[in-house]
N, C-alpha and C positions, 0 to 999 in steps of 0.2 A: 492324245499323245501319238506321235507318228514313229512307230517302231519299224526300222528298216533292216533288211538283210544285206550283208556284204560278203562277196566271195573272192578268195585269192588262192593262188597255188600254194602258198604257205601262210602260216599265222602272221608273220611279219608283213607280208604283202597285203593281207586283208586288213591289218591294223593301219597300214599306211593309207589305204583307201578310205577307211573310217575317218582318219584325221583330216584327209582332204575334203571329205564331204560334210562332216559334222563338227570339225574343229578338235582342238586338244582336250576340251572338257566333255567330250562325249561319254555317255554312260553305257558301259558294256554289259549286256544282259547275259550273253552266252558266247562261248568261243569253242567250237568243236570241230573235229576232223570229219570230213565228209568225202564222198567219192571224188577224187580229182583235186583235193586241196582242203582248205579251211573255210568254215562259214561262221560269220560273226553277226549277232543281232545286237543292235544299238540304237540309241536315240539321243537327242540333244539334252544336256543337263538343264537348260533353261526351262524345258517343258516339265521336267520333274519338279523343279523349284516352284514353278507356277502352280503345279498341282498341290504341293505341300503347303504353300502359302494360302491356298484356298481351302485347305483342310486342317484346322487347328487341333485335331485329335492327338492324344499323347500315346495311346497304346496301339499295338499292331492290329487288334481286333477292330478298334474304332477307325483306324486308317483304312482297313479293307472294306468296312461298311460304307465309309463316306466317299471313297474314291470311285468315280464313275467307271474308270477303266477296269478295276477289279470286279465291280458289280457286273459289268458286261461279260467278263470272263466267266463268272459264276453262272450267269444266265445262259451263255452259249454252251457251257459244259453241261448244264441241265438239259437244254434242248437237244444237244447231241446225244446224250444218254437216252432221252425219251425216244428219239428218232431210231436209235439202234434197237431199243426194246420193241417199238412198234413194228419195225421191219421184221424182226425175229418172230413176233406173234403172227403177223400177216402171213409169213412164209409157212409157219406151222399149220395155220388154218388151210392154206392152199394144198399142202402136201397130205393133209388128213381128210380131205373132202370125200365123203362116202358116196357122192352122187356121180363119180366118174364112171363112164361106160367102158366096157371091155375093149371096144374098138379104139378108143382114144387113150387107153391106159399107157401104152408104150410111149406115145408121143408126149403125154403129160408127164410121165416119169422122167423122160429126157429133159423136158423143159424145166421141171422142178429141180433136177440135178444141176443144170446150168444156173438156175436162179440161186440155188444153195451156194454154189461156188462164188457167184457174184456177191451174194449177201455176206459170205464169210470174208471175202476180200474187203468189202465195204466196212464190215465190223472191225477188222484189223486196222483199217485206216482211221476209223472213228476213235478206237482205243488209243492209237498213237497220237492223234490230235488232242484228245483229252489229257494224255500224259504230258504233252508239250505245253498245253495251256496251264496245267497245274504247276509245272516247273517254272513257267514264266511268271505265274502269280506269286510263287514263293520268293523268286528273285526280286520282283518289284516290291513286295511287302518288306523284305529285308532292307532294300534301298531306301524306301520311304521311312521306315522306322529309324534307320541310321541318321537320316537328315532330320527327322523329328527330334531325336535325342540331342543332336547337335544344336538345334534351336532351343531346346530346354536348357542346355548348359549356359547359353547366352542370356536367356530370359530369367532363369531361376538358378543362380549359382548355389543356393542352399541345397536344392535337390541333388545337384551334381556332387556336392560335398558329402551328403548322406550316402549316395550311391557309391562313391569312391571309398568311403569308410567301411561300408558293409562288405564290399568286394575284397578290400584289403584285409579284413578280419576273416576271410574265407567263408563267408556266407554264400549260398548258391546265387548265381546270377538271377534265377527266377524270383527268389525271395527278396533279393536286394532291389530288383527292379520294381516289384510290387509295392514294397514299402516306400520307395522313392516316389512312385506315382500317386500313392495314397496320402503322402505327407500333406497335412493341412497347409494352406497358403498363409502368407504373411507371418511366418515364424522366423525368428532369428536363429543363428547357429546353435546357441545353447538350448533353446526351447525345442528345436528340431531333434537334437540328440536325446533330450529327455523323452520326447514322444516315441522315438524309436525304441529306447530302453523299456518304456512302459508297455508297448505292444509286444515286444519279445518276451517280457516277463509274464504277461497275461497268457501267452501261448506255450510257455515252458512249464510243464506240469511236474511239480516236485511234491514230496511228502512233507507235511508240516513238522513232524517230529518222529522219533524212533518208535512210537507206540505201535505202528503197523508191523513192526518186526519184533522188537524186544519185549513189548508188553502183551500184544494180542497173541503172539506165538503162531505156531503152525509149521508146515513143512516147506522149506525153501530150497530150490535147486539153482545153483549158479552154473550157467551154461555159456558157451562161447568157443571161438577158435583156439587153436594151440597158442600158448605164449601170451595170452591176454591177461593173465594174473588171477585166475579163478581160485587156485589153491591158497595163495597168499591172502586174497580177499575173504575167502571162507574163514581162514584163521583169524583175521582181523574182526570179522563179525562175531565169531565165537568168543573171542577175548572180551569184546564189548558186552556181550551177554553175561559172561561170567562175572565181570566187574560189577554188574548191576543186580544179577539174580543168583549168582553162585553156579556150581557145577552140577547140582543134583538133577535139574530138569532140562539139561541140554543133551542132544544126541548128534553125533557126527557120522556121516556116511560118505564113502568115496566110491565112485565107479571107475576110477582111473587105474585099471589093471593092465593097460597096454604099455605105458612107458616103463622103462626099467627104473624101479624104485619110485614110481609115481605116487603110489599110495603111502609110501614110507614118509614122504614129506609131511602129509597131513597127520600121520601117526605121531611124528615128532612134536608137532604143535599140540596134538591132543594130549600127549604125555606131559608136556609142560603145563597145560591147563588142568590136567587131571580128569580128562574126558576120554572114554573108550571110543575108538574109531572102528566102524564096521566097513569092510571091503566087500563089494558086490560085483557080480559079473553079468547077471541076467535078471529077467523078471522074477524068477523064483527066489533068487538071493535077495532082491530088493524087497519083495513081499515079506520074507522072513525077518529081514532087518527092521522094517517098519513095524512089524508086529511086536518084535522085541522092545522097540522104543515107543510103543503106542501111548504109554503114560507120560512121556516127556512133553514138556511145554513147548519147546522149540527144537526142530530138527533141521540141520543144515546139510545139504548134499553137494559135494564137490564132484563135478562130472569130468569125464575125459575130454580133452580138447582135440577137435578135429577141424580140418579146413571146411569152410562153409560149402565147398563144392564136393565134398566127400559124401558118398552114400551113407556113411555111418551117422551123419547128422540125423537123417530120417529114423534110423534105428534107435538113436539116443532119445529123440523126442517120443518115439513109440514106447520106449522103456519107461519114461517118466509118466506117460499118459496111461499106461496099463495098470497103474496102482489104484486100489480102491480109495486110498487116501488122497485128499486134494493137495497136489504139489504145485506151489507157486513158482513159476519160472522167471528168474532174473537174469537178463542177458548182460554180460560184461562187454563193454565197448571200449576198444583201444583208442584213446584220444589222438594217437599219432597217425591213425589211418586216414585215408582220404574219404571224402563224403561218398564217393561211388563205392568204395570197399565196404564202408559201414552199411550202406543201403543193401548191398549184396548179402552181408552177414545177417541183417535183420530179416530179409526175405527168406533166407535158408532156414533160420532158427525159429521163425514165427510159428510154424506148425498150426496148432489149434488156438494159438494166441499166446502173447507174452503178458506177464503181470507187471513188469517193470524192467528197469535197466540200471546199471552201475557204470560210471565212467572210470576207467582205469588208466594208469600211466599218465596222469595229468601233468606230472612234473617233467615228463619227457616231451610234451607237445609244445611247439612254438606258437601255433594258433589253434583255437578250439571252435571257431565259428562254424566250421563244417560239421563238427560233432553235435553242437546245439541245433543246427539247421535240420539234421537228420532226425533227431529226437522230436523236434517240433513237428516235422512233416509226418512222421510215423505215429504221432500222438502217444508216445511212450511216457510212462511215469518214471521220473528219475529219483532214485533212492539215495545213493551215495556217490561220492567222488573219492578215488584213491590216488594218492600222490607220492608213493614211495614204498619201500620194502619193510619198514618198521612195523612191528605188530605190538599193540594195536594203534599206535599213534597216527600212522599215515592213512587214515580214512576219516572222512567227514560227511556229515549230513549235507545233502545237496542244498546249496544256497543260490537260488536263481539270480538274485541281484549281483552277488559277487562273481558268478560265472559269466554273466553278460558283460559286466565291467571288464573282466579279464579278457573276454573275447574281443571287445571293441577297442580297448586301449592298451593292450600289451604289445609293445613294439620291439622288434628285434632286427638287427642287421641281416638276419637270414631271410626276412620278408622282402627285402628291397628288390632282388632280382625278379620276384614274382608279382610285384605291384603293377597295376595298370597306370599308364600315363594319362593325364587328363584328356589329351586329344585322341586316345585310343578308346575311351569309354563309349562313344556313339557306335563304333563298329562292333564292340562286344554286345551292347544292348540291342543292336539291330538284328542280331542273329539269335536272340534269346526269346523264348516264348514262355508265358506263364503256365505252370502246371496247375492241374485241376485243384490240388489240395490248397494252393495258395489262397484261393478265393474263400476258403473256409476258415481263415484266421479270425480269431475272436477280436472284439474291440476295434474294428476298423470302421 
């Protein structure tokens, strides 16, 4: 591949030169301001097409391994790095030679100083070259992946359909791409959709029944950011327990002493159910409350909601971890949040580990693919889904099949402005790299 540099006093002038030399279909690798004007690196599109046609791989990693140009870049980068290291070691040996004589010491010191300056300048040049080559490699990989996905659309429209459906359901580009690439060949549309649902269901971990909470018992703390619905969800779980086992063996605790009237909300629910609610502020209060309730079969703790970026999250996790009793932490995830926000929440609240999660505000979410994607990626166990304010009606045991169906096939006019057009998919996929966790999906 013949990559050429073009210089002009302005970006427009440089682009004009590129068109004159390489034609209107030239591929632009970079366009940057330099001293005196603009510099563009470009090559002919036919050269890239020839490279892609000679390389039938579908993934970015396969393209980079199979492409001679990228392999050459890797080799050059490695050799450059080894050269820099060797020069540095050689210079160290020279400057630390114990056999120097006093008469030559000053001369050698001067020479070594000059050599050090020269080596430092050379090292800076090497670092700059390595940075440029890595940048060039990333651009070429993206371009090749874009073209490869364009070819996939033409050769295998079923994969394109699967990819479009997953992205439209708000699954992450990394997971969507991985599933599309791993899709078995020769499947029709119906079988392809069935395969996708099967793989997603295998990787969405849910509880089989309520025995893990209502029958086995224990201490459960509902944690999460402000406004996610922890107090209402705690009341729903308490009501479900009372309906099955009565009020005698249930204990309720709240740590929400910060909001005005925060603990009163749970007290009202507790009064309706006939269960006393204990309010705690610190580790001592929590230890006393748990000791008072030690003979209870099940204890539910409603915690104060704070932003995932607030230092109080660490304090709250430390409070729950300080108890001698084993407290299972269930993280409430707001289904209306973006995947990035949910990932941030999990990272902040994970602490020493999470025992599971509950999806809340399911009735308010237009799409839930991003929520399921994060739960799969973080390998959380999903206990319940909450879809309203009614106690105890609006909470259900997590049904993975129903949730996946809801994610893939619930369509709303609100989705349309955010859906990718078919011709845009190659550009989206060309800039998407698979995350490490994706390769760990089961049943692929």
